[in-house]
N, C-alpha and C positions, 0 to 999 in steps of 0.2 A: 484371502482378502488380501486386498491391493495396500501398497504401501501409498502413501501421499508426496509429491517431494514439490515445493513452489518454488517457484526460480523469481525471485525479486528483483526488478531494479534496485539502484543505490548500493550506499556503501561504501564508494572510494577505492581505492584499489589496494589497500592495506590492510592486513589481517586484523589490526583492533579495530579497525573503521567499520569492516564486515561483519566481526564477532558482537559487535556493539548491537550491528541493525538486526542481524539474526534474535539477539536477545529481546529486542526491540516486537519484531511481528510475534518470535514466543509469546510476549504475554500480552498482546493484542489478540490474537487465537489462541489465546488459553483455554476458553471452552470448547473446543474442536479438539483440542492436540490433547486436553486431558483424555475423552471419549475414545481417543485412537490408541492413545496409551494404554488404557483399561481394554483394552479390545485386544494388544500385542502387535498394532499395526504401526509401522512405520512413519513418523510423520515430521519431514525435513523442508527446513528453510533453507534455500541456497540463496547465498547474498552476493548477488553478479556485478557489481560493480557499474556499470555503464549500461543503458538500455539498449545498446546493439550486442552486447556481451549476453543481457539477458536474455535474450531473443534468439542470439547462437546457442548459449549452451540448454534451451529449452528444446531448439531441433536437434540436435546431439542427442538428449535424454529420448526423446519420442521414439528416435531410432533407433537408438541402442537398449533400452528398457522402456521395451511397450509394455511390460504387463504390471508397469507402474501408473498412477495416477499422475500424470506429468501437469504443471498447471502453470502458465504464465502470467503474474502482476509487473504491470508496468504502467506509467505515469499514460495519458491521453494525449499530453502536453497542447492539446488544445481540445476546443469544442466537440463534443463528443455527438453528433449529430448521425449517425450513420444506422443501419438496424441491426447493425450487431457491434461486437468490439473487433471481431475480427476483419467485419467487412470497413471499418473504422483505421485497422491496421493498414488491412492493405492501399488502402487510396492514402491514405499518410504516409508512410516509409514503404510498402510495395512488399510485407509480411505475407506471405501466404501463412496457411494456415497448421502445416503439414499433415495433413489430414484429419487433424482433429476438430473436433466441437466448440460451439460457444463454450460450454462449462469448464475447457482445458483455457479459457485464455478472459484474464478479468483487467479493469483500466482505473487506475485512483484519478477519478476527472478533476480538475485536466491534471492534477501534482498531490502529491503523498501530504501537501501542505494544506489542498482544500480539506482532506478528512480532518488535519489537525485542528482547524480554527473552529470545524464544530463542538471542539468541548473547552469552554472559554474559562470553563472553572479550573480544569488542567492547565492552562497555559497561564493562568495567574498566579495558581500553588507554584506554576516550574519557574517561572520570571522574576517574581516578588513583588515587591516595590519598585514602583514607577511604570509600570506593564499598566499602557493607554488599552482598556476594554473597548474603549468606545473609537476605537482609532479600526478596529475590525469592520470588514464590511458586515452593512445589516440585513442581508437577502439572506432567507433562513433554508433556503438551496445551495448548500456549497458547492452541489457540482455546476451550478450554472455561472459561478464567479470564472471568471479569466486568471489563468496562473499568473499572472503580471497585478493585476489585483492582490493577489493574496499574499506576494508576495510582500509588494509595495506597505500594505496595510500593515505586515509583521513589521517591516523596519519600523512603523511609525510608532508601533504601540510597544517596541522593544526598547526602541533608542535610553531611553531612560533607563532603562532597568542595569543591576550591575553588571549582566553580559556585552553588553551595548551590541544589541540589533540580533535577530536572531539569526544565524548559521546552522547551514542544513547537517554536515555532516556532524556539526558540533551537538549541538538540539533535536533533528530527525525523530533518532532512534530514541536518544532518551523520553521525548515526550510519549513514544510508543507506548513504554512501557506502564506507561499510568493514564493512558486514555480512557476513557469511557466507549466500550466495541459496542454496546447498546448503543447507546447514543448516536453514532456513528451509522449505527446500521437505518437509524428511522430517520436521518440525514441523507443520505447518499446510497442509491439506488445501488451502483456498482458494488459496494460495500456490502448492501444485503444480499447481494446475488452470487455472492464470493460465501459470506457465511453459509447461507440458504445450501448451496452446491455444497460445502463439505459437508453438512450435515446430512444430505440428502447420501451423501457416498459413502459415509459412515454407518449409515441403516441397510447399505448392503450387504 
């Protein structure tokens, strides 16, 4: 059985921020992580900081640890209109697939915040009094909402809360701890593909 290592964009450059992001994704991916643990299989989230660093770390892992399931998870940064995630990253960033297939590459379309706004109840519970859910985009297909629109909407929705607007490094990982993954799987195709791929790997 192969161990699973997921190289994730985000977490900043400090140890505390990276630990927080790892914990957030561990919670978000708890269902598959528990299966991996029961099988005695390693399941590791690697918080890489910047987007380029995530790709660099993934490339190194593919070369140095070919017996692992090495997976890259980064923001798409813009509309995902290509035939595949690797095709999107090649066209936008010039990143090649390192000889892997699309089951090793997943995009948060357009950014992690697109997933976060898919669970409005979680946002309300986290930000508390003053949160304006009506300021969030009405489009139920959260992957179609441009990153800038999501960012602006979160700023408007949170400006009257105690936290005084959404801050990615402070709030992103914390929201991942309590977000409903089943809900996001229904609303985001790439999120569903990530879970479905991990579940298929765990059946091998």
